[in-house]
N, C-alpha and C positions, 0 to 999 in steps of 0.2 A: 426282831422276830421275822421280819420279811427276809432278811439275809439267811437266817436259819432255815426257813421254809424253802427258799431257793436251793440251798445246799442239799436238803433232803430230797427235793424233786429231781435234782440233777445227779443224785447218787454220789455226792462229793462230801468229803469230811469238812465240816465247818472250820473256819479259820481259828476260832476261839478254842476248839478242841485240838486242832493241829499243833498249836503252840505248846500245849502241855503233854502231847502224846509222843510216841516213838516215830521216827522217820519212816514214811511209807508213801508209795505212789498208788496204792489201791483205791478203788472206789469205796463208798460208804458201806455197802453190803459186805464186801470181802474184808474190809478193814474191821468191821464189827465182829464178824465171825473169827477173825484172827485175834482180836482182843479177848474174846471169850475163851479161846484156846490157850492164850497166854495166862489168863487168870487161873484156869484149870490146872495148868502145868505148875504154876507157882504154889497153888494150894496143896497139891500132892507133895511138892518138895518140902513145904513148911510143916505139913502134918507128920512127916517122918523124921525131920531134922537131921537128914543125912544127904550126901550127894547122890543124885539119881544115878542109876547104872549108865545111862546115856543122857547127857544134857542137851536140851534143845537150844543151841546157841542163838538161833534167830529169834527165839521167843524172849530173850533177855532185853530189858530196856537199855542196858549199857554193856554190850558184850566185851568191850575193852577191859572193863573192870574185872570180869571173870577171868580173862586170859592173863591179866596182870596178877591176879590172886594165885593162879597156878604157879607163876614164877616166884612170887613172894613166899608161898608155902614151902616150895622146894629149897629156896635160898635159906630160909630160916632153919629147916630141917638139917641141911648139909653144911650150914655156916659158910655159904658162898656169898660173894658180893653181888647184889642184885643187878648192878650196872654191867656186870660181866656175864650175863646170862641171856639166852634166847629161847624161843619155843621150837621144839622139834615136832614135826608133823609126820605122822605115819597113817596113810589111808588104808583102812582094813578092807576086807572083801565081804563084810557082813552088814546086815541091816540092824536097826536098833532092837528089834524083837529078839535077836539071837544073843543078846548080852544079859546076863543075870545079875551082875554086880559091877560096881565101879572099880577101876584099877587102883593099885596101891599108891601109885604116883601119877600125877596129872589127871586127865579126864578124857572120857569118850564124848564126842560131840556129834550132833547131826543137824540137819535143817539147812545145809548149804547147797547151792546150785552153781554149776559152771556155765559161764557164758563165753562164746567164742571157740570152744573146744568141748571135749568130753573126757571123762576119766574111764579108762578101760580097766575093769577089774581083773581081767585075765592076765594082762601084762603088767599091771600096776604102774601104768604110765599115762601121761596126757596124750590124747590122740585127736585127730581131726574130728570135727562134728559130723554127725549123721544127718541126712536130709530130714527136714521138718522137726528136728530136735533142737530148739533154740536154747533152752536152759535145762539140761539133764541134771537130775538129782545126784549128789555125791553120796557114796557109802559113808558109814560111820568113820570118823577120823579120830585117831588117838593122838592127844597132845600132851607133851610133857616138857619141862624146862631142863635145859642142859647148859654147861659152860660154853661160852662163845667160841673157845678154841676147839671144841669138838664139832663145830658146825660143818655139815657136809656141803661143799661148794661145787663139786663136779656132778654134772648130769642133773641139775635142778633148775627149775624156773621159779623165780621169786614172784609168786602169784598174789596180787593184791586182793583183799577181801573187803567188800563194800556192803552196806545195808541195803541200798537200792540201786537201780540202773543209773541213777543220776550221777553216781560215782563221786568224784571230787570231794565234796564236803561230807560224804557218807563213809569215808574210809575208816576201816576198823584195824586191820593188821596186815602183815605179809606172811603167807605160808609158803615154805619151800616144798614144791611138788616135783616128783621125779619125772624126767623126760629124756628121750634119746635124741630128740631134735635140739637144735641150737635154741637157747632162750629167746633170741631175737625174733624167731618165727612167731612165738606166742605173744611177744610184746607188740609186734606189728598187727597181729590178729586181735589185739585188745582183750586177751583172755584174762578172766578174773573169776572170783567166787562171789556169789550174791547170797544175801540172807533170805531171799524169797524169789520165786519165779515171776513176781509182778513185773 
């Protein structure tokens, strides 16, 4: 009880809760608000029993499973081998409120933030960060599964996606994002996508 009281007093998530919860670096108040938002999102999803028009990827307990499910659904539908598929990423110019329905294939996702650079919606490319913008929000991203031989390799940066700034153990996936710069520039800059601005 004393350890629990200390955690509450220090605005920290207690260790016993942290073991069972999703990975997060937020303080207790922000973590609890985020938890309530996740529950609300899942309740609305379950009540309709259909894919939301735009899925809050950051709000899922296991985002990798959702991304894998996109690949499995497409593989089953087209009778393609799952091990010969990858995810294709297309960053839109819209916010989540501008979408009225889910796509026929794949999914629209939101809730990602870029660290080390920013996404320029006008050019549709990764650009240098603006001053005082540490983790700008990404627009809605359209994700679908394609055969690996149709993978676009020119003018892309293989951007890692992480749950938290801790990186390493919080790795989720790699998204190929368009760039005019050499990918080494973004690698040296540590550019990545995060599931939250924490």
